[in-house]
N, C-alpha and C positions, 0 to 999 in steps of 0.2 A: 346266623349263629355267631356268638361272640367267643373269641379266643383270647386268653390271657397268657402272655409269654412271661414266665417267672424266672428271673435270673438271680442266683445266689452269688454274692460277691464278697471278696476280701482282697483288696489291692489288685484289681483286675484291669488297671488302666492300659496296660500294654496292648490288649486286643479288644477292649470293650468298644471303642469307637468303630472298629471294623465290624464287630458283631451287630451293633445297633444300626449301622448304615445298611447292612445286608437285610436286617429285619425291615427297615424302612422301604427297601426295594422289592419286597416280596410281592408276587402277583398271586393274589388269593381272593376267594369269594367271601372270606370271613371278615368280620369286624374285629380289629386287633387292638389290644392294649398291651403295653409293656410295663411290667412291675419289677422293681429291683428291691431285693432285701439284702441290706449291707450289714456286715458284722464287725465294723470298726476299721474301715479302710483309712489309711493315712496318705495315700497317693491321690491322684485326680479322679478316682473312680466315680464318686458322687457328683462331682462337677460335670464330668462327661455325660453321665446319665441325665442330669438336669438339662443339659444343652439339647438333648434329644427328646425332651418332653416325657421322660419316664415318670411313672408314679413310684415314689420311693418310700420305703419303710425300713425299720432298723431292728436288729436284735443284738443284745449285748454279748460279749464273750462269755460272761458268766452263765448266760442262758443257753448258749449255742450248742446245738447238735445238728447233724445234717437233716434228720427228720423234722426236728422242731423248726428249723429255719424254713424248710419248705412248707410246713403246715402254716406258719405265720404268713408266708408269701401268698399261699392259696387263700387264706382268710381275707387278706387285703385285696385280693383280685375279684373281678366280677364276671369272668368268662364262663361259658358253658363247657368249654374244653380248656384244660390247664396244660400248658406246654412248658417243659423244663429244658433249659439249655445252660451249660456251664459258661461262666464269664470269660473263659479262655478257649471257647469253641466259636467257629465262624461258619455259617452256612455256605455251601459250595456254590449254590445257584439261587435263582429267584423263585423256584418252585418248591423249596424245602418245606415251608410251612403248610402249604396246601397238601402236599403228598403225605406229610406226617399225620395230619389231622383227618384227612378224607376217610380212612377206614373207620374211624370213630364216628364221624358224622353219618356215614352210611350204615352204622350199627353192625359192622362186621366184627369188631373187637371193642374192648373197653380201654385197653392200654396199648400204646405203640411205642416203639423206639426205632431210631434211625441209624444209618451207617455212620461210622467214625473212621477217619483216615488221618494219617500224619502228613507232614510236608517236609521240607528240607531241614527243619529244626529237630526232627524226631529221630530218636535212636532206632536203628534198623530192627532190633529185637522187639521194640514196642510196636513198630509197624506190622510185624508178623503177628503179634497178639491181636491187633486191630483186625487183620485179615482173617484170623481164626474165628473171632466172635462176631464179626460184622461182614458176612460173605456178600458175594455179588448178587445173589438172588433173594428176593423178598419171600416172606412166609407169613401170609395173612389169612387165617391165624397160624401160629406156630405151635409146635409141641413144647411142653414144659413152661417154665416160668422165668427164664433168664430175661433180664431187662436192665437198662442202664439210663439213669437220669441225666447224664451229660447231654442227652439228645432224646427227649421222650415227650409223650402227651398222654393224658388220662382224662376220662370223662369226669366232670366235676361231681356229679351225683355219686359216682363210685368212690371218689376220694372222701366225700362227706360221710359216707358210711364206713370207710376203711382208711382212716388217716395214717400217715406215715408213723412208724415206730420212732419215738423220740429218744430212746435209750441206746440204740445201736450206734456203733462207731463207724458205720458205713453200710453199704448194700441195702439201704432202706428201700431202694427200687425193687430188688429181688424179693425182699420180705413182703412188700405190698403185693407184688405180682403173684407170689405163692398163695397168699390169702385169697386174692381175687379168683385165681384158677380153681382153688378148692371150693369156692362158692358157685362155680359154673361160668364165670366170665372167661373171656379169651384175650390173649396177648398176641400182638402182631409185630413182626419185624419188617421195616420198610427200607429197603436198600436205596430207593429213589429219593430218600430224604437225608443226604449226606452232609456231614460237617467236618471241617478240619479241626482236629483236637490237638491243642498245643500243651505239652507238659514241660514246663521249665523247672526242672527239679535237680537237686543235688542227689548224690547216691544215698545219703541218709534219708532224704525225702522219699525216694523210691521205696526204700526198705520200710519206712513208716506207713506208707500208703498200703502196701500189701499186708503189713502186720495188722493194721486196724480193720482191713477188709476180712482177714482171716478170723479175727476176734468176732466180728459180726456173723460170719458164715457158721461159726459154732452154734449160734442160736437158730439159724435158719436150717442148716443141714448138719445136725450133731453127729451123724454117721460118718462124716468126712474126717479122717484121721491122717496126719502127716508125720512120718517118722524121719529120723536123720537119714536113714537109708533111702527113703523116698526123696528127700531133698537132694542128696548126691546123685541119685539116678535121674531126677528131673533136670538138674543143672547140666549133667553130662549130655543127656539126650537133646535138650533144647539148644545148648551152645553148639553142639555138633551139627544140628539141623540148621541153625542160623548161619554157621560158617559155610556149610555146603551151599546153602541158598545164596549167600553173598558172593561166593566164587562163581556160581552158575550165572548170576545176573551182573557180574562185574561191579559189585558194590565196593567202594573204597572209602567212602566218606565216614562211615562208622567203622572204627577199627575193630579188629578181633578182640582186643582187650576190653574195649567199651561194651561189646556184646556180652563178654564173659562177666564183666562187673554188673551189668544190668540184670542178667539172669541170676547171678549169685545173690544180689540184694532182693530180687523178687522172691526167690524161694526161701532165703533166710528169714525175710520178713513174714512170709506165710507160715513158716515153721514156728516162729516165736508167737505169732498171734494164735495159732492153733493150739498152743500149749500154755496160753495165758489163762490162769485159773482165778487169780485174785480179782476182787472188785476194783474197778478202775478208780484211782484217786483223782482228785481235782488236777493235780500236776500231770498225771498221765493223760487225762482228757485234753488238757491244754496241748500236750505234745502231739496227740493224734489229730485234734481238730485245728490246731494252729501251728503246723510245721513251719520251719524257717522258709522264707521266700528268697529264692536265689535270683540274682540279677539276670543271669543268662546261663542256660545249660550249655554244655559243650556243643559247638556248631556241627550240624549234620548237613552235608552238602549233597546228599543223595538225591538224584532226580531233580537237579536244578531247573531243567526246563518245565517241571511241574510246580515250581514255586507258586504258592498262593499269593496272587496280587492283592494288595490292599484295596478295598472298595473306595478308599479316600485318595488313592494315588491320582495325581494330576489336578487335585483340587487347588 
């Protein structure tokens, strides 16, 4: 069985070589190809991909949406199973690919997604979000249709009959999973397929990410409504919980103010997206699809002993 690893990129040079090196090192029974779909990188992304022998295709900024980009990458690929991984995610071990795809190959599920964790660059609040949505135990199949394409795989034949929605501003993974579940397919969560997920974002980028996802969520789950009271309640509860957890675990690398700012931007963005009623203009789409690229997010030194080593260290 052939697997196509599809990587969607825009200026992903910082972690791309580590990602491709870990893909190269995977111990798997599958025949593997790596496909890159780039949307206008101006750094060394394409050169790095070429040096690793990736098959490369392109999409313009004018055409770009998250769903359209993935559909183009899938069209360009040849695998029986389509694997999606973000250009700023890096597999934790050499068994990631086999573990992620095996439930599909065994016909237990149609769509899988794997665990995501942060490392020493991650805001503590974000690490707690990862822990909430990507728990320690697998569920194959799971209940519901949550899914995340930063680390996922889908049966090609299912994608061919249910392509990604090209108009959504995000959450194209959940929208596809919802349709598949409604058709009788199953989705599985694989905790044994973990990746490090690096978000190098400004506060404005954090807010925009949650805003565009909330806009998409309105189409997927229109019953979800978020009031200003809900925002204040969520900020207070989540920040209090983050602070208590940080004190309990002796966390000092992410400051209390940084946790507060993360949660405020998370819920403010969610509120704005939940109440966005106008049709998105071209300028708005550019803002959501092409947020500013920060050089380096504020350094988080939490759990330094667990720092993710680069697969290329020592070369």
